[in-house]
N, C-alpha and C positions, 0 to 999 in steps of 0.2 A: 503493501499498501503505499501511496507516495506521501512524503511529508504535509504534504499541501492537505489532503484528503484528511489526514490523523488531526492536521490541526482543525479543521473546519469540525471534524466530528469533537474535538476535546471541547471547541466554542461553544456547542452547543449542548453541550454535556451536563449543563447544570441548568435546573429548574428556571429559575430566573431569566438567564439570557434567554433557555428556549423560548421562555415565554414573550420576551422583548420582541423575539424574532417572527415569534407568528401575527402579533400587534403590527409588526411593521408589512407584515405580509399582506395581512387584510387590510391596511391603510392604501395600500397600492400605489400609485404615482403621485398622492395625497403626499404621503410621509407624514411624521410624527416630529413636533417640537422635541427636543432632548427632556425637557421639563414633563413635561406631558407622559411620556411614557413611564417615568416613576411616579406620577400619581397615577397612573393608570391600573401601575402593578402595585401602588402601596410599598414601593421602593424609595428609600431613602435617597438624595440627589448623589452625593459621595458614592455612595454602592453601586446606583445603575450607570454613572458614569465611568468608573470602572470596568462594569458588564459590558458597554459599548463599546468600550476602547478594545477589549478582548476579541469580539464582534467585529471590528471593524479591523482588526492585525488579520484574521481570519477572512478576510474579504468579503463577510455575510452583510458588512449594510454600507450605504452610499452616504458622504455626509454633503450637504449642501449650507453653507451660511447666508442667512437672510437677511442682513443688518447686524444685530444682536440675537437672532435667532437660529440657532442648530438646528437644522430639519435633517433627520435619518430616514433611510428608506432600505429595502429590502435588497437586496442584490441577487436575483432571481439568478442569473447567467451563474455566480457559483453555487448554489446551492440546485442549481440542474447539470452543474458539472458532479456533484459529489455524488447526489441519485444517479446519473447515468453510470459513473464508475463503478457503484456498489452492486447495480443491476448486472452490468457487464462482469465484475468479478466476486460476484455471491451469490446470484440468483437465476445462473442461468445452469443449472441444471448439475452443477459441480457437485458431487458425493464424496464426502468423507474416508479415506482408506480406515480400513481396520484398524483400530490400535488399542494396546492394552491399558496406555495411560489415558481416559475422560476428556482429563484437564486440557490436553493440549492437541489440537485437531490439524493435521495435513488434508490439504483436501489435491486428490489428483483430476484432471481435465479427461 
C-alpha cells in the first residue's frame, strides 16, 4: 500500500475527523467555514483546527480564504483515489492463503 493511501486512511481513522470530512462532503461546493465545522460537531476550535490540519495534510480537504473566513471543502478526487485503490487491491476476488497464524494474512492473486 502506498504511503499516500496509508496517510489518507490514518487521517480518517479518528471519529471527529471522519465526521468533519462527512460534513464537508454533504456541504458540496459550498464548503463550510472553519468555525462552523467545530460548532456543528461540538468540538472546540483548537481541537478542530488540529483535525483539519491532519485532513489537509492528507489532501482530503481544500481550503479557500475569503477575507477573514477560511472555508474548507472535501477533496473528492483524493477520496475517489483511495476508494479506487482499495477496490483494485482489496476487493477484486483476492483470496487469503491458508495460514496457521490468523493474525497476519497474506494474499495471493
